[in-house]
N, C-alpha and C positions, 0 to 999 in steps of 0.2 A: 652228780644225779643221780635219781637213780626212781625205779619204776613208783618203788615205795612214796618220795617223796612227790612227782608232778602225781600222783590217783587227783586229787583232788585243787590242784591246780586249771586251767583253763590249757585251753588245745594254742599252739605256738601259732598254726594255717588249719586252716579247712580246705581240705581236697576232693574232689565227686565225693563226695561223699565220707570226706574219710577224716580224722583229727591223730592230729600231722606234732611230735611231740620228742625235740630234739635232743639228744645230750649229752653235753658236749661238759669234757676230761683231758685233765692235760698229759701229756703222754712222761711211761713209766718205761725213758730209754733200760737197755739193757746193763743192768752192772760190766763197767771194765776195767779193770787197775790197768793203770792211774787211773783214778776217777777220774769224771772229767763234769766238767760243770753242765749243770741243766739247761738243754735248749730251750724253755717254756712254749713250745708246741706241745697245738690241741688233736683230740682224736675227740672224734662224733658215731655217734649212734641214731639213728625214728628209730617212733616207738610211732606204731599208725596200729591205727584204734577200727573199728565202724564208727561212724557220728552217733550221739546220746551214750557209747558205751566209756565206761572209764579204763587208762591205765591196767592194763593186772588179770583182763576180765578174759572171757576163753574169744571176744571177740579183737582180739589187741596180740599184733606180735614185736618184735625187736629186728631192725637190722642192722647187723656195722655194719659200716668202710672199714672195710682195709684196703693196708697198706696211702693213706688219707691220711696228711700233717697239714694243717693252721697252721698258721701265723697269731692269731689270735677269738676267741668267743664267736665273737660277734661270724664273721666266715665260715665258721665253725659250724655254727646253725643253720647259714645260708645256706653249705654248703654238703647240711644233709636234711634240709626239708628237702633240696634237689634232688637228693636223693632217692629221698620218698615219695617225690611228684610222676619218680623216673618209675620210681618199684609197681604204680600205683599204675600206672599211661601203659605196663608190659614192656619196659625198655632192659634190661633188668635181668641177665640168661639166670637161667636154677632158683628166678625172687620172684614170689607173687603178694598178694592180697587174696584170695581168689577162697579162700578156704572163710577168712574172717568175718 
């Protein structure tokens, strides 16, 4: 899922005046030899917009969750939304939504 594909979708969650859109995608492990079967895990990012603005506007930021892998799409979505809430609450060092 990309920013373009969510631009007309309703937000997944609302939190303190922000709309949250989790982006979940398959983990792409580094290719090595001999090749191993992909592990089927998921990575995630969160798109945070000011309420009422669409993704892709100047009131939007995308935050990637580094070093986090989930076993399924549902837990990846919940983890991304929690990460977004933590950013909004100022609990993630170096990340902020103040400029949105």
